[in-house]
Every structure is written in C-alpha cells, then in structure tokens.
C-alpha positions in Angstrom: -6.0 10.9 -4.6 -5.3 7.4 -5.6 -2.3 5.9 -7.4 -3.9 6.2 -10.9 -4.9 9.8 -10.3 -1.5 10.7 -9.1 0.1 9.1 -12.1 -2.3 10.8 -14.5 -1.7 14.2 -12.8 2.1 13.9 -13.3 1.8 12.5 -16.8 -0.3 15.5 -17.8 2.2 17.9 -16.2 5.0 16.2 -18.1 3.1 16.7 -21.3 2.5 20.3 -20.5 6.2 20.8 -19.7 7.2 19.1 -22.9 4.7 21.1 -25.0 5.8 24.4 -23.6 9.4 23.4 -23.4 9.3 24.6 -19.9 12.5 25.0 -17.9 11.7 24.3 -14.3 13.5 23.9 -11.0 14.2 20.3 -10.1 13.8 21.2 -6.5 10.4 22.7 -7.0 9.2 19.7 -9.0 10.6 17.3 -6.4 8.8 19.2 -3.6 5.5 18.9 -5.5 6.0 15.2 -6.1 6.9 14.6 -2.4 3.9 16.6 -1.3 1.6 14.6 -3.5 3.1 11.3 -2.3 2.7 12.3 1.3 -0.9 13.2 0.7 -1.5 9.8 -0.9 0.3 7.9 1.9 -1.8 9.8 4.5 -5.0 8.9 2.7 -4.0 5.3 2.4 -3.1 5.1 6.1 -6.5 6.6 7.1 -8.4 4.2 4.8 -10.8 1.9 6.7 -10.4 -1.7 5.6 -12.1 -5.0 6.5 -10.5 -7.6 8.7 -9.8 -9.7 5.6 -8.1 -6.9 3.8 -6.2 -6.1 7.0 -5.0 -9.7 7.1 -3.5 -9.4 3.6 -1.7 -6.2 4.4 -0.5 -7.1 7.9 0.3 -10.8 7.6 -1.9 -11.6 10.6 -5.1 -13.5 10.4 -8.5 -11.8 10.4 -9.2 -13.6 13.7 -6.1 -12.1 15.3 -6.9 -8.6 14.1 -10.4 -9.0 15.5 -8.8 -10.0 18.9 -6.7 -6.9 18.8 -9.9 -4.8 18.3 -11.6 -6.5 21.2 -8.5 -6.0 23.4 -8.6 -2.2 22.5 -5.2 -2.4 20.8 -6.8 -1.4 17.4 -9.7 1.0 16.9 -12.9 -0.4 15.3 -13.7 2.3 12.8 -16.6 0.2 11.4 -19.7 -1.2 13.0 -19.8 -3.8 15.9 -20.7 -6.7 13.6 -18.8 -5.4 10.6 -15.5 -4.2 12.1 -12.9 -2.2 10.1 -9.5 -0.9 11.0 -7.3 1.9 9.7 -4.6 0.6 7.4 -1.9 2.8 9.0 -2.7 1.5 12.5 -2.0 -2.2 11.5 0.9 -4.0 13.1 3.1 -5.9 10.6 3.8 -9.5 11.2 7.6 -10.2 11.5 8.9 -11.9 8.4 6.2 -10.4 6.2 7.4 -9.0 2.8 7.4 -5.3 3.6 9.0 -4.0 0.4 5.9 -4.6 -1.6 2.8 -3.2 0.1 0.5 -4.1 -2.8 -1.1 -7.5 -1.9 -1.5 -8.3 -5.6 2.2 -8.6 -6.1 3.1 -10.4 -2.8 4.4 -13.9 -3.3 4.3 -16.7 -0.8 7.5 -17.9 0.8 7.3 -21.1 -1.2 7.1 -19.1 -4.5 10.1 -17.1 -3.5 12.1 -20.2 -2.6 11.1 -21.9 -6.0 12.2 -18.8 -7.9 15.6 -18.9 -6.2 16.1 -22.6 -7.0 14.7 -22.4 -10.5 15.2 -18.7 -11.5 14.3 -19.2 -15.2 11.0 -21.0 -14.4 7.7 -19.0 -14.1 6.0 -19.6 -10.8 2.8 -17.9 -11.6 0.8 -20.8 -13.0 
C-alpha cells in the first residue's frame, strides 16, 4: 500500500460513511487508520533503494553508504555491482531534517536560513 492508495482508501470510506450517514466508533476508526499506517511504514522500511536514494533519505553520501555495506554495517539487498539497502536500516546523519521524510520537500540549510531572514520572499526559484 502506498500513500496515494491509503489516501484513496480512506476517502472512499469517508464517502461511504457520509452516504449511509453511518455512526461509527471513533476508537474503531482510529484503530483501522493506525493499522493501515503501521502497514505502510513497515513496507516503506523494507523497501530496497539505491545508494543515491539512500543518500537523499539519510543525509550521508552514496560513497559513505557503500562503505557501510562493505564494512557489513548495512545489508546489501541488491546485487554486488548494483547495491541496494533497506530504507528502514539507514542511519540518519545528525543535523538532517527529520521532520519531513519526503526528499521532495526537504530544503537546504541555506534555503531555511534565507526563509528566516526574508520570510515573505519565495526561495523556490
């Protein structure tokens, strides 16, 4: 299950609840959502990603991650000449932005500093 599938599943359930005017237990709904989120997190943690992708997620360079594989600190779940690591096994570099795990929304330290100094200015371009 990926993020879009999970969102679509719960949007469909919401429509069904609204259509039938269902009265449901908040506890039961919360348990279902938490179960689905746990399943999604487990699948993401088990996902095999390239060293370049691992570098984006962890904050370490692909070279450093390759060294961790050679030293046996990370498992190579790919091939010898095309290594891959499990996302959930990656160490996170200290100082890395950990509140946003999506690499598409991570900002550089310089962008963050500029947004503090010039809060009304867009730093995207």
